[in-house]
N, C-alpha and C positions, 0 to 999 in steps of 0.2 A: 504494500500500500504506500502510495506517495504521501508526503507530508500534507497535513491538513491545510486547506485554504481557511485562513482566519479572517473573517469578514466583520468589521466593526460597522454597525448601523448607527449613523451619527448625524445629528442635526441639533444645533444648540437651541432651536425653537421647540417648545412643547406642543403636544396635541397634533403632531403631524402623522400619527399612525405608526410610529417607529416600533413600538413593542408588538403591535398587531402584526406588522410585516415580519418582524423577527420570528415570531411564533409560527406563522403560517408558511413563510418561506422555508423554515426549518422542517416543518411537517412535509411539505411537498418534496424537499430534497430527500427526506427519509423514505417517502413513498417510492421515490425513484431508485432506491437501493443504496443510498449513501448512509454512512454512519455519521450521525449528527450530534453535536453537543451545543447547548445554549449556555451562555454566561450572562447572568444578570448583574451588571455593574451600576445599575441605577438604584440609589437608596430608596426610591419609592416602591421598589420590589413588585412592580406590576407584572412583569414577566413571570416571576416566581408564583404570584397569585394565579395568573392565567393558566399556569401549568398544574394548578391544584396542590401546590406545596404551601403549607401554613408557615409563613415567615416568623410567626410569633413563637413557635415551638422548636425552631431549629437550634441544635446544639452547636453546630459549626456552619459558618457561612464563608462567603468570599472575603469578608473582613479578615478572618483568621489566615487565609492564604496570603493576602496582600500585606497586612501589617505584621503578623506574627510568623510569616514565612512557613506556614504549615502546608501539608499537601491539600490540594483542592478537595473540598467536600462535594461529591457528585451523587446526585440522585438519578438512578438509572431507569431506562425503559418506561418513560411516561409518553404515551402516544408515539412510541417507537424512537424517542429521543432521550438523551441524557441532559441534565441541567446542573450547573453550579449555581445554587440559589443565593439570595441575599436577603437582608432585612434592613431596617432603619439604622442599625448600628454602623452601616457603611458610611453614613453621612459624617461620622466622626473621623473616618479614615482620611478624608481629604485634608483635614487639619493636621493629623498626626504625620501624614506622609511628607509634609513640607520640610520637616527637620530630619527625615530619615535618609540613611545612606542608600544610594542606588535606587531611589524611589521610582525613577522612570521605567526601570525594567522589571519591577516587581510582578506585574501581571504576566509579562512575557516569560519570566522564570517559573511562575506558577503553572503556566500552560505547557512548558517545555516537556515535562515527563510524560504527558499523556497525548502530545500532539500527533504522534505516529499512530494512535489508536482510532483516529477519526478522519473522515474525508472533509468535513466542514465543521468549523467552530464559529458560531455566530455570537457576537457580543452586542448586547443591548445597552448602548451608552446613555448616560444621563443627558437631559436637555440643557447642557451648558458647555462652555469652553474650558472648564476647570480641569483639575489634575486627574480626576478619574477618567475623563474623556481622553486626556493626553496620554495616559499610560495604556489606554485601549488602542490608540493609534500606533503607539510604539510596538505593541504586541501583535498588531494586525498585519496580514499580507495585503489586504484590500479594505477599502472603505466604500460603503454603499450609502447613498444619501437619499432618504425619503424627503420629499419636498412637496408641501401642500399646494394644491392648485388654487391659490388664493392670492390676492394682490399683495398681501403682507409677506408672502413667501420669499420675496427677493431681499427683504430687509435682513441683513446679516449673513446672507448666503456667501457673499464675497469674503466676509470675515472668516466664515467657515473654510472657504477654499484657501485663504491665506494661512490659516492654522495648519491645514493639511500640507501646504507647500513648505511651511517652516519645519514641520516634523520630518518631511521627506528630505529636506536639506541637511538636517543635523542628526535627528534621532533614529530615523528609519528610512534609509535611502531607497529601499526596494518597495515601499508602500505605493500601491496603485489605486486609483479611483475606479471602482468596479462599475460605477454609473449612478444615475439619478432615477429615483422611482417617484413619479408624480402620484400623490396620494389624496384620498378623500375627494375624489373627482365626481362632480355631478354633471353628467353629459348634457343635461337640459338647461344648465345655468350658463348664461352668456359670459359672465365674468370668469367662471372656471374655464370656459373654452378659450377665452383670450389669454388667461394666465398659462394654460397648458401650451398654447402656441408660443408664448414668450419664453417659457422654460425650454422648449425644444430648440428655439432659435438661439438662446443665450448659452445653453450648456452643452449642446451637441458637439461643439468644438473642443470641449474639455474631456468628455467621455460619453458613453451611451446614455440616451434618455429612453427608458423602457416604457412600455404601455402603462397608462394610468390605472391605479387601483381605485375602484369606485368607492364612493361614500355609501355604505350600506348599514342599516341597523342590525343586520345579521351578524356583523363583526362583533358588535357590543353584546348581542345575545349569546353568541358562541363563547365569548370571553367570560360572560356571567356563568355559563354552564361549564367553564374550564375545559373546553375542547377546541381544537382547530376548526376553522370554518368548514373544511372539507368533510369533517365528521358531522357537524351540526346541520349543514345544508349542502350535500354533495353536488347538487345541481346549480348552485349559485354561479352566476356569470364570473365572479371574481376568482373562483377556483382555477379556471383555465388560465387566467392572467397570471396568477401566482405560480402555476406549474410552468408556464412559459418563462417566467423570471428564474425559476429554479434551473431550467434547462440552460439559460444564459450564464448562470453562475457556474455550471458544470464546464462551460467553455473557457472559463478564465484561465490564464497562464499562471 
């Protein structure tokens, strides 16, 4: 097995569907025969919750791996995927990491022992440009950017790209942008249509702009049931789009 593609799903804006895409992309990759692990590095722990793991009862979390340099605590075979879960304690890690030796590579070091066991490791980053996102970009081979099809989507996206460029220049020279995923798209909304076109025009020169993931209440309903969309509603139009995205991730170098 080749070394895993480690994909950080990253956007400093909240509410862009990042966690939903992480979970459902992971599930589609797993359905396609890949060995997949999810890493929840967002202290809000939404991915942990959506995967059905109770963050309040966890004895060990990502905090222990990053701060205390313990082996990753991994929960196995949930919807065919593994997850390194987190909880609110991770919010303290950002402050503690500031004064720690080799803080930039702590997530990369935590992943290293298990990297050969997976085809894909997906990291659900926090909605910020802080240290937790930074160490995720250091650990990643690729960054995938969910970007909401809303006029506010462009605010800060250039800052995000500058952050990626800075990481690529100094901390992780081999980091690649896997592409942009327009999200929460309402095809009948003229503003969404205009924004999607602008995203395609502005960012296609940087990397691939994939088909938009639609805004569907079924995503929230599936998350509430703690299952992937393809389990909750196999006939949903978004399942095919997510499977096509998974196929594109398989093509990454």
